[in-house]
N, C-alpha and C positions, 0 to 999 in steps of 0.2 A: 456955690456951683450952680449952674442953670440946669432945670430939669429937661430930660428930653422928651417933648411933648408925644403922647401917645395917639396915634391916628383914631379917628373914630371909626365906629364898627362900619359904616357905610364904605369906608375907604379900604377895608380888607378884601382882598380878591378872593370871589368866590368859586367854589368847585363846582364847573359846569358838567362834569362828567355823570353819566347815567348809564344803567345795566339793564339788558333785556334777557333774562335767562342769562348764558354765558358770553352773551355779547356785550363787549364794553365799549360804549361810543364817548369820545372825549367832550363832546357836548351833545346837546339834545336835539340838534337839528339834522333831519336828512331830507330827502326830496320825495314825492309822490311818484309812484310809478306810473309810466307812461308819460311823465312829463320832462323828463330828464335823460331819455335813451338809455344807452349804457354808459354815460358818464364822458365820453370822447367827445360829445357835441358842445359841452360846457367848459370843457379843459382849457381853451383858448381864452376863457373870461376869467378865471380865476384857479387857484389851486386847491383843488377837490379835497387834499387832506384837511382845508378849514372845515369841512363837515364832519359830522358825528358819525355818518354813514352816507352812502349812496344807494338807493334803492331803485332797482332796474327795473325796464319795460318788462311786462308779462312774458313768462316762457312756459312752452307745453313741450310736449314729447316731440312732435314734428313740426316741421315750419309751417306758417299760417300766415296766407296773403291779407286776411283782414277783410274789412267790408269795402263794396264799391264806392266810388266817388260820386257825388259830394258826401265828406263823411266829417267837415268841421264846420260849425257855423257859429260866428262871433253874435252875442245877443247883450241886451242891456246887464249889466252886473255881472257878466261872466262870458262863458263858452259852452258850446255844446260840442260832443265829440261822439263818434260812432267810428272810432278808427277799427274795431274789432279785433284787439289785440293781435295784431301783425306782428310777428318774429320770425328769426331763423330758426328755431326747434333747440333742445336742450344742448345737442353735441355741438352744434356750430356755436352755440354761445360761450360753453366753455372753451372751446377751441380759439376762437377769434376774440371775444369781447371781456373775457374774465382777467385774461393776462395785462390787459391795460390797467384795470382797478387795481391789481395786486402792485403793479409798477408805482402806482399813485399813493399806496400806503394806506388807503380808507377802505374801512370794512364794507364789502357789498351785502346787501339784503335784497335776494331774488325773489322778485314776485313770480308765483307759479300758479296754472290753471291748467284744467282739462275738462273733458266732457264727460268721464267717468272718474268713481274713485280709484279705479286701478290706474288710470292714467296721472292723476295726482300722486299717488303713491309712488310710482315707477319714476317720475321727474324728480321728486324728492330724493328718491333712493340715489339716481345718479349725480345730483348736486352735491350729496353728501360726500362723495369720493372726491370732490373738485376742490383743488386748493384755492383758497381766498374767499371762499363763501362764508360770511359771517353769520347770516341768518336766511330764514325762509319767510316769505309772506304769502300767505294763502288768498287767492282772488277768488272769494266764493259769492261775488255779488255784483258781476259787470253787468250793467243793464243793457249794454248794446251788442251782446252776441246771442244767437238763437238757442245755444245750447248751453250746458254746464252751469256757469256761475249764477245765472238769476235763479235757477232750479235750487240749487246748493244753499243760496243764501238768504231764502224766505220762508224756509222750513225748518224748524228747530231740529228735528229729529234727522233729517237728512243733512243738516249741517254738523249736528253730532256725529254722525256716521262717517263724514268725509274727513274730519279733523282726527278721529280717531285711527282710521288708515293711514293717514299722512304720520301722525305720531308715532306708529308701529315702524315705518318705513324711513325714518331719521332721528338722528341724535341731535341734529342743529337745532338752535333757538327758533321756536315756531311762532310766528304771527298769524292771526285770521283777522282778513280785512272784512268788517262787517258792512250790510247794506244799511241805508237809512230808511228804507220805505219798508219797515217792519212796526207791528203795532207796539211792541215791546222790546226795546234794545236790551234791556236787562236780561231777558230770557236767554237770548242768542249769546249773550256775554258769558252767561254763568255756563251755557251749553259748552262753549269753546274751552272756558277754563276747566271745566269739568273731564275733559277729553284730553287735556295734557298741553293745550296751548301755553306758550310762555308769555304772550303778549296779544294786544289787540291793536288794529289800526282803525281808526273812527273817522270818518267814515268815507264810504266809496262816494261817487257821484250820485247825484239825484235824477231819476228816470225823467226826461223832458222831451218836448219836441219843439220845432218851429216850422211855419207853414210859410211858403213863400204865397204871397195873396194874389199877385198879379197872375202867376201861374196856376194857382188855386191846386196846389199839390204840396206834400211835405218837403222842406227843403232837403233833409238828408236821405240819401238812399235807403238807408237803412229803416227810414220814417223816425224812430225814436232814437235817443243817444243819452248821453250822461250830462248833466248841467254841473259846471264848476266855477270856481271864481267867488268873488265877494259874496253874490247873492245866496250862497249857500252856508256862508260862515256861521250866523246865529243858530241855524239848524244842527250844525256839526257840534257845536258847543254845547247846545243842550243835550246831544246823544252822548258826549263824553262825560257830562255832568252826572248823566243817569247811569251810565256803564259804571263810572269810576265808585258809585255808591255800591254797586252789587257784585264786585269782584275785587280780587287783591293783587291780580296780576297787571303789568305795566300796561298803559295806554298810549299810542303814539296818536296825537290829536292831529287832523288834517281837514282841510276844506275853507277856502277863502283866505289864505295867509296873505297879505299883501305887505304889511308893516310889522315890526316888531311885536307892537302892542296886542296885534291879532294872535300872535303865538303865545304871548303871557297869558292872553286870555284861557288858551287852552290848558296852560299851565295850572292857571288858578281852578279851574275846573277840575283837575286832577289827572291831568296827562302827565307822564313822565317823560315824552319826546313829542316832537312834531315834525309836520313833512311838509314843504313848501311845493306847492304845485302849479297850477295855471300862471302865478305871478312870475315865474320863471320864463314865461313866452314874453312877457312884456318888459321885465328888466331881469337878463340874465344873473345878476349880481344880488338878487333878492335873498337867496339863502345865506350866502356869508354875512349880509347886512342884519338878518334877523339873529345870527349868532352873536354878533357885536350888540344888538340891542338889547337880547335878553341879559348878556352880561351886564350891561349898563344899568338896565333895570334892577338886577340883583345888588348891584354896587349901591345903588342909589337907595334901597330900601334896606340895606344892611342884611342880606339873605346870604347865608353860608351855602347852601346847597340848593339845588333845582327843585327838590322835593318840598322845600319849605316855601315855594312860590304857593303850594295848593292852598286854597281856602278851607279854614277849619270849620267843619259843619257842626 
């Protein structure tokens, strides 16, 4: 009798699912807030349920018009944006945008922001009662608004205080999106973990600016904005590596993911999940391609779980 060949370990289908608090993602790929709208814009290109989650554009209590034009600039290696967190406000989001994501059957991670601790807490409280919200992501580090985020994200004690306020306001899984322009990312990571965060998003865009040399003035009306894209990828990988050594909670790695290997690099550095951002503007199919690429990498290396990708220190 001929023996039935046993498939090699590399041929065994890996388990791509990951968890952040009570949020269960069927694979470790989401999208970066501010690069994917509220999901509707990309649904014409692929089935959103292919993703582990959709991270929505930032929401605060009231509508926000954002910054004046021009507020986007293409630069070598990426993009500058100073959108200013334009959005419809939490009530309009729940009424008009959230039902669409519920229909698609994909968890929604809602990015939230405010100019005071009270605003952060109240928007979190309102979203806690909304059907279809899988988790909240606190934007405490946006470099292109004049109030709120930049201050909250660059002082450890202030960060801890606002995370504490939001944690008390919601039972939802809570991620804190950290700033890259701090002297010690580990200190901020530990502060967020200590106040009850279920996970971290690392990192936000890097403060930067572009000058129109012919007009001899800043290109962006806001003067400075946030740099994203391939240029910041090595910076973000370092930050994830440092934070992963300092905390036990999951990290969503983001910054300059253009190809599956970029995402795998974050997983090697200790991230639990990844977020595709600016690359979606270039190729709307980047995120689902990254899902397939991570799966293929795990098969090729005989890895059963996403956590197995991480480098043993």
